[in-house]
Structures are given as C-alpha cells and as structure tokens.
C-alpha positions in Angstrom: 11.9 -83.4 -153.7 10.3 -86.8 -153.6 6.8 -87.0 -155.3 5.3 -87.3 -151.6 7.0 -83.7 -150.9 6.3 -82.2 -154.3 2.6 -83.1 -153.9 2.3 -81.8 -150.4 4.3 -78.6 -151.0 1.8 -77.9 -154.0 -1.1 -78.5 -151.8 0.2 -76.2 -149.3 0.8 -73.5 -151.7 -2.7 -73.4 -153.5 -5.1 -74.8 -151.2 -6.5 -73.1 -148.1 -4.8 -74.6 -144.8 -8.3 -75.9 -143.4 -7.0 -79.1 -142.6 -4.0 -80.5 -141.3 -3.6 -83.9 -143.1 -0.7 -86.4 -142.2 2.0 -86.2 -144.7 1.0 -89.0 -147.0 -0.5 -88.6 -150.6 -2.8 -91.4 -151.5 -2.8 -92.7 -155.3 -5.0 -95.9 -155.1 -6.8 -98.0 -152.5 -8.7 -101.2 -151.8 -10.6 -102.7 -149.2 -8.8 -101.6 -146.1 -5.4 -100.9 -147.7 -4.2 -97.3 -149.5 -1.0 -96.8 -151.5 0.7 -93.6 -151.6 2.5 -92.1 -154.6 5.6 -93.9 -154.2 4.2 -97.3 -153.8 4.1 -97.7 -150.2 1.0 -99.4 -148.6 -1.0 -98.4 -145.6 -3.5 -99.8 -143.4 -6.5 -97.7 -143.2 -7.8 -97.7 -139.8 -9.9 -94.4 -140.1 -12.1 -95.1 -142.9 -13.1 -91.8 -144.0 -14.7 -90.9 -140.6 -17.1 -93.9 -141.3 -17.8 -92.9 -145.1 -15.9 -96.2 -146.2 -17.6 -98.6 -143.8 -17.5 -100.9 -146.9 -14.0 -100.5 -147.8 -12.2 -98.5 -150.6 -13.4 -99.6 -154.3 -16.2 -102.0 -153.2 -17.0 -104.0 -156.1 -20.6 -104.0 -155.5 -20.7 -100.6 -155.1 -18.4 -99.6 -158.0 -20.4 -101.8 -160.4 -23.6 -100.0 -159.4 -22.0 -96.8 -159.7 -20.4 -97.5 -163.3 -23.8 -98.9 -164.6 -25.6 -96.0 -163.2 -22.9 -93.6 -165.0 -24.0 -95.0 -168.5 -27.4 -94.3 -168.0 -28.3 -91.1 -166.2 -26.4 -89.1 -163.4 -28.3 -86.1 -162.7 -31.9 -84.9 -163.3 -32.2 -82.3 -160.6 -35.6 -82.8 -158.3 -37.4 -81.0 -161.2 -38.0 -84.4 -162.8 -38.7 -87.8 -161.6 -36.0 -90.6 -162.2 -36.4 -94.2 -162.1 -34.1 -94.9 -158.9 -35.4 -92.1 -156.7 -38.8 -94.1 -155.6 -36.9 -97.2 -154.9 -34.4 -95.4 -153.1 -36.6 -93.7 -150.8 -38.8 -96.8 -150.1 -35.9 -98.9 -149.4 -34.2 -96.6 -147.0 -37.4 -95.6 -145.0 -37.9 -99.5 -144.6 -34.5 -99.9 -143.4 -35.0 -97.3 -140.7 -38.5 -98.4 -139.7 -39.7 -95.0 -141.1 -42.0 -93.6 -143.6 -40.5 -90.6 -145.7 -37.1 -89.7 -146.7 -35.5 -86.2 -147.7 -32.4 -86.7 -149.5 -29.5 -84.2 -149.4 -25.7 -84.8 -150.3 -23.6 -84.0 -147.1 -24.0 -84.8 -143.4 -24.0 -81.1 -142.5 -26.8 -80.6 -145.1 -28.9 -83.2 -143.6 -28.3 -81.9 -140.0 -29.5 -78.2 -141.3 -32.4 -80.0 -142.8 -33.4 -81.8 -139.7 -33.2 -78.5 -138.1 -35.3 -76.8 -140.5 -37.9 -80.0 -140.4 -38.0 -79.5 -136.4 -38.9 -75.9 -136.6 -41.5 -76.1 -139.1 -42.9 -79.0 -137.3 -43.1 -77.1 -134.3 -44.7 -74.1 -135.7 -47.2 -76.0 -138.1 -48.0 -79.0 -135.7 -46.9 -78.3 -132.1 -48.3 -74.5 -132.2 -45.0 -73.0 -130.7 -45.2 -69.1 -131.5 -43.5 -68.0 -134.8 -39.8 -67.3 -134.1 -39.8 -68.8 -130.7 -38.8 -72.5 -131.4 -35.8 -74.0 -129.5 -33.6 -76.7 -130.0 -31.7 -78.5 -127.4 -28.0 -80.0 -128.4 -25.3 -81.6 -126.3 -21.9 -80.1 -125.2 -19.0 -81.2 -127.1 -21.1 -82.2 -130.2 -20.1 -82.4 -133.8 -23.0 -82.1 -136.3 -20.9 -80.5 -138.9 -19.5 -76.9 -140.2 -22.2 -74.6 -141.4 -22.9 -71.3 -139.8 -26.0 -72.6 -138.1 -24.3 -75.8 -136.8 -21.1 -74.2 -135.4 -23.4 -71.6 -133.8 -24.3 -74.5 -131.2 -20.8 -75.9 -131.0 -18.7 -76.0 -127.9 -15.4 -76.6 -129.9 -13.4 -73.3 -129.8 -11.9 -74.3 -133.0 -15.0 -75.0 -134.8 -16.8 -71.8 -133.5 -14.3 -69.0 -133.3 -14.3 -65.9 -135.4 -17.5 -67.1 -137.3 -20.0 -65.0 -135.5 -22.6 -63.4 -135.2 -24.2 -66.9 -134.5 -27.6 -68.3 -135.1 -30.1 -68.3 -132.2 -32.3 -71.0 -130.9 -30.2 -73.7 -129.7 -29.7 -74.5 -126.0 -26.6 -76.6 -124.8 -26.7 -79.2 -122.0 -23.8 -81.7 -120.9 -23.9 -84.9 -122.8 -25.4 -87.9 -120.9 -27.2 -85.3 -118.3 -30.9 -86.2 -118.3 -31.4 -83.7 -115.2 -30.0 -80.9 -117.1 -32.1 -82.0 -120.3 -35.2 -82.2 -118.4 -34.8 -78.6 -116.8 -33.9 -77.2 -120.4 -36.9 -78.2 -121.9 -40.1 -75.5 -122.2 -43.1 -75.2 -123.9 -40.9 -74.0 -127.0 -38.6 -76.8 -127.3 -39.3 -78.5 -130.6 -36.2 -81.0 -130.7 -33.4 -82.6 -128.9 -30.6 -83.5 -131.2 -27.6 -85.6 -129.9 -25.3 -88.2 -131.3 -26.0 -91.4 -129.7 -22.2 -91.8 -129.7 -20.1 -88.8 -129.8 -17.4 -89.4 -132.6 -15.6 -86.3 -132.9 -15.4 -85.7 -129.1 -13.4 -88.9 -128.8 -15.9 -91.9 -129.4 -17.8 -91.0 -126.2 -20.4 -93.8 -125.4 -23.1 -92.3 -122.9 -23.8 -94.4 -119.9 -26.5 -97.1 -120.1 -30.0 -95.5 -119.7 -29.3 -92.1 -121.0 -30.8 -92.6 -124.7 -33.7 -94.4 -123.3 -34.1 -91.4 -120.9 -34.0 -88.9 -123.8 -36.6 -90.8 -125.6 -38.9 -90.8 -122.9 -38.4 -87.3 -121.9 -39.1 -86.3 -125.5 -42.1 -88.3 -125.6 -43.6 -86.9 -122.5 -43.0 -83.3 -123.5 -43.9 -83.6 -127.2 -40.5 -82.8 -128.4 -38.6 -84.6 -131.5 -36.0 -86.7 -130.8 -33.6 -86.3 -133.5 -30.7 -88.8 -133.6 -27.3 -87.8 -135.6 -26.3 -91.4 -136.9 -24.0 -89.8 -139.6 -21.0 -91.5 -138.0 -22.3 -94.3 -135.7 -25.0 -95.3 -138.2 -25.0 -97.9 -141.0 -23.2 -100.8 -139.4 -20.3 -99.4 -137.4 -21.4 -100.1 -133.9 -22.4 -103.8 -134.8 -26.0 -102.7 -135.5 -27.6 -100.9 -138.2 -27.9 -97.9 -135.9 -26.2 -97.1 -132.5 -29.5 -96.4 -130.9 -30.5 -100.2 -131.4 -28.0 -101.2 -128.5 -30.4 -99.7 -126.2 -33.9 -100.3 -128.2 -34.2 -96.6 -129.0 -36.4 -95.5 -132.1 -35.9 -91.9 -132.5 -38.3 -89.4 -134.5 -35.9 -88.5 -137.1 -32.8 -90.3 -138.1 -29.8 -88.0 -139.8 -27.8 -90.4 -142.2 -24.9 -89.9 -144.3 -21.1 -90.9 -144.6 -21.6 -94.6 -145.2 -24.8 -94.1 -147.1 -22.9 -93.0 -150.2 -20.7 -96.1 -150.0 -17.4 -94.0 -150.2 -18.4 -93.4 -153.9 -20.4 -89.9 -154.0 -21.7 -88.1 -151.1 -25.4 -89.1 -150.0 -27.2 -87.9 -146.9 -30.6 -88.2 -145.9 -33.3 -87.3 -143.0 -35.5 -90.1 -142.4 -38.7 -89.6 -140.4 -42.6 -90.4 -140.3 -45.2 -88.5 -142.7 -46.4 -86.4 -139.8 -43.1 -84.9 -139.8 -41.5 -84.8 -142.9 -45.1 -84.2 -144.3 -44.8 -80.7 -143.1 -43.0 -79.5 -146.3 -44.5 -78.3 -149.5 -42.9 -77.7 -152.9 -40.5 -74.9 -153.1 -40.0 -74.8 -149.3 -36.6 -76.9 -149.2 -34.4 -78.5 -151.7 -31.0 -79.6 -153.2 -29.9 -79.6 -156.9 -28.0 -82.7 -156.3 -30.0 -84.0 -153.4 -31.2 -87.5 -154.3 -29.9 -87.6 -157.9 -29.8 -90.8 -159.9 -26.2 -91.7 -159.1 -26.3 -91.3 -155.6 -29.7 -93.2 -155.3 -28.0 -96.0 -157.1 -25.3 -96.3 -155.0 -27.2 -95.8 -151.7 -29.6 -98.6 -152.8 -26.8 -101.1 -153.0 -25.5 -99.7 -149.6 -29.0 -100.5 -148.3 -29.1 -104.0 -149.9 -25.8 -105.0 -148.5 -26.8 -103.7 -144.8 -30.1 -105.8 -145.3 -27.9 -109.0 -145.2 -26.7 -108.1 -141.7 -23.5 -109.5 -142.7 -21.4 -106.1 -142.1 -23.3 -105.4 -138.8 -22.3 -109.1 -137.5 -18.8 -108.5 -138.5 -18.6 -105.2 -136.9 -19.9 -106.9 -133.7 -17.7 -109.6 -134.0 -14.3 -107.8 -134.9 -15.4 -105.0 -132.5 -15.2 -107.3 -129.6 -12.1 -108.3 -130.6 -10.6 -104.8 -131.0 -11.9 -103.8 -127.6 -10.7 -106.7 -125.8 -7.0 -106.4 -127.4 -7.1 -102.4 -126.8 -8.4 -103.0 -123.2 -5.3 -105.4 -122.6 -3.2 -101.9 -123.4 -5.3 -99.7 -120.9 -3.7 -99.5 -117.3 -0.2 -100.3 -118.6 1.0 -96.9 -118.4 0.7 -96.1 -122.2 -3.0 -96.4 -122.6 -5.3 -94.3 -120.2 -8.8 -95.0 -121.4 -10.4 -97.0 -124.2 -14.1 -96.3 -125.3 -16.4 -97.1 -128.1 -18.5 -99.9 -129.7 -18.3 -102.3 -132.4 -15.5 -101.4 -134.9 -15.1 -98.1 -133.4 -12.7 -96.9 -130.6 -11.5 -93.9 -128.9 -8.0 -94.4 -127.5 -6.6 -92.1 -125.0 -2.8 -92.3 -124.9 -1.1 -91.2 -121.7 0.2 -87.6 -122.5 3.9 -88.5 -121.6 4.0 -90.3 -124.7 3.0 -87.6 -127.0 0.0 -85.9 -128.5 -2.7 -87.5 -130.7 -0.9 -86.2 -133.6 2.5 -87.3 -132.6 1.3 -90.9 -132.2 -0.7 -90.8 -135.4 2.7 -89.6 -137.3 4.4 -92.4 -135.6 1.8 -94.9 -136.8 2.0 -93.6 -140.2 5.9 -94.5 -140.1 4.7 -97.9 -139.3 2.2 -97.9 -142.2 -0.7 -97.4 -140.1 -3.3 -94.5 -140.9 -5.5 -93.3 -138.0 -6.4 -89.6 -137.0 -6.3 -88.0 -133.7 -8.6 -85.7 -132.0 -8.6 -83.4 -128.8 -5.2 -83.7 -126.9 -4.0 -87.3 -126.9 -6.6 -89.3 -128.1 -6.7 -91.3 -131.4 -9.7 -92.8 -133.1 -9.8 -96.1 -134.7 -12.6 -96.9 -137.0 -11.3 -99.5 -139.9 -13.5 -100.5 -142.8 -16.0 -103.2 -141.9 -14.5 -105.3 -144.5 -10.9 -105.7 -142.6 -9.8 -109.2 -142.1 -8.9 -110.2 -138.5 -5.2 -110.8 -139.6 -5.0 -107.2 -141.0 -6.6 -105.7 -137.8 -4.2 -107.7 -135.8 -1.0 -106.3 -137.9 -2.6 -102.9 -137.0 -2.9 -103.5 -133.7 0.6 -104.9 -133.4 1.9 -101.7 -135.0 0.0 -99.5 -132.3 1.9 -101.9 -129.4 5.3 -101.2 -131.2 4.9 -97.3 -131.2 3.4 -97.3 -127.5 6.4 -99.5 -126.4 8.9 -97.5 -128.2 
C-alpha cells in the first residue's frame, strides 16, 4: 500500500469514525498550501473552518508561540500570569467591550455564553429560578456538546443523544416575526450566527440583524452573536455584524483567535453581564493559559492593522464575482456568502457535495461539503489572487467535466 493508504487504513482501524475526511494525509503546510505524505501539494480552500484565517505556519504567530514556549505554557487560573491581563484588555478593546472570559474551544465558549445568559437572567433581569429561555435559530451550528445539540435541528448532530437539555426555543432563521412571538418575560437571550456557516454560508436578508438588535433591546434580552466562524476578518470586517452596523451584548469567539496554532476561545461582553460570575462558579484549567494568550495577542495585533479585513473584502469581491459567473450556467445553482467565504450549491445532476470535493481533491484543491450538493469555499486570508484564481480554474475544470 502507498503511504497515504497505510495512514488512512490505520486511522480507520484505531479511531472512532466520527468524521469522514477526504482521502488525503497532510504532512506539512505553509500559507494556503498543504503537502501530503507523498509530496503532493494541495491548495487549502477550507482554512480549518476559519481557524486558519492567517494561513498555515504564519511566521508571526509561530514566533510568538515559540517565544512563549521557552517561558511558561500553563499556570491554570489558580495564579496570575504576565500575558493574561494584556490578552483580556486587548481583546475587549478589539470588540468594543469591557470584559473577557477565556475558554479553549468554540463549543466551550458557547456553553459559557449560555451559562452567562442564564445567570444574568436570574441575577439581573429577575427571571424565576429554572425558568430562563434562550431563543436560537433553525439550522444553527454552535458546537457538539450535549446542551448545544439539544437545540440543533440537524438530525446527524442530534439523533441518539437524548435526553436533551431544556430551556431553548427554536425559530426560523431570518424571521423577525417568529422571533418576536417567541419572546416572553422569561427570555434571557437570543443566540444566533450572523452568517450560518455549517448550514451552507447563509447570509440573512438585509435588516434582519438590526431587527434582532432592536427587539432584544426592547424586551431586555441579551443579543449573543456567535462569530466563531464569521468573526476576526473572514467577511471583510473584524465581525460580520459590522456589515449592518450592529453591536451585540456578547460576542462568542474562537477558531481564528488561536491563529491555527492552539485552541483559544472567549466570551466578550460588558462588566454588567460578565460581572455576574463569582470565583468558583465557572472555569477552565487551560482557558486563558500563557501560550494561548501569547498567540491570541499576536492575532489581535494583526487584526488591528486592518490589513487582513481589507484583503478579505478585496479578494472576497473577486471570489464572488467569479463564482457568480458560474451561477445560472447549469452547473452552479446558487452562490452565497460574504468576504472570503462562500457557499456554492452545485447542480445535483453533477454530484453530491462530497463527490465534487473528491473531484477537486484530484485536481489538488481541498474544500469541504455540507448538506447535499453544497461546497464551502473559505481560503486563508493570506491567499494570493493568483492562487485563488488557480483554485477557481480547477473548480471550473471539475464542473465542466
């Protein structure tokens, strides 16, 4: 067997089959390119679901991590360390907020946001104990913990994991009337993705997000924005909500915050909201560790230049213009997205999203499918226009074949 076949066979024999990866085995990567165990190079148009916004092996981030590795990597929150205050201060400033509660993974940050909203509801809003409700949107993807999949509408994510956590109400994404009707005096928060990534990069109609902001203010309800995939430069702005001039009560961040080096996530909000916690009421051994803070501080510094947001906006316009030329020609039905992020609905007659992804892999381009015949395109923000065009040419080749 080849090195690729051997590695895949071993993985399938000894790891749980909770993923169905494409049959490529990556050995190294740099920028927007990955190289497999047999020396073949592939253009990465997935960027780790936005975890690799700054590309593979970004020198600034690797240097920041290496320097911190030589000093201290973990203290737990039992002690202060010299990177923590700067991380919290800088991230709060980037978000226009006051306080930060750091965690590790995106799902942990969403769980933290849920706990924060409930505690705020009981301590500040005055909701009766055990009665807090959080409204979410259909087709959401916020993670895979038991509580989070309890409010998922995706059968694959939800089935066979009950009993489910109560306290959530699901309304159609983009429907302000349904949202208004679902709100009661016990509603403590509305949790939504400004753009639904896993659902196929769904962008709500103009006015929906400002409408959510208006409704939540009127009813004294927290607006929680899950910007784990959409945030930190991906859409051409620091946050996707900025496209409609909306500021939430709480940001949930992850993925790109760790620069593709370490898992870093955070809930960022006001002192009046995150201030509900007292010592011992919530925590994480690794959350806010020195290594994570050092890398995230460099990510924040890079975002402060505006360079990556501008690049995502400029190349994103080019990406959507080129993809738009494919739409309506029989091969592509619909293109959605914003910035360097697109959901492409392939005509079902050409194959499933998985089949198209496999054909693109044969052309040395890596993307990932979602639901049916949809593929997602989300390259690292550092990709060159020439490489992006090369990848789009490969897509045209696959579709024309």
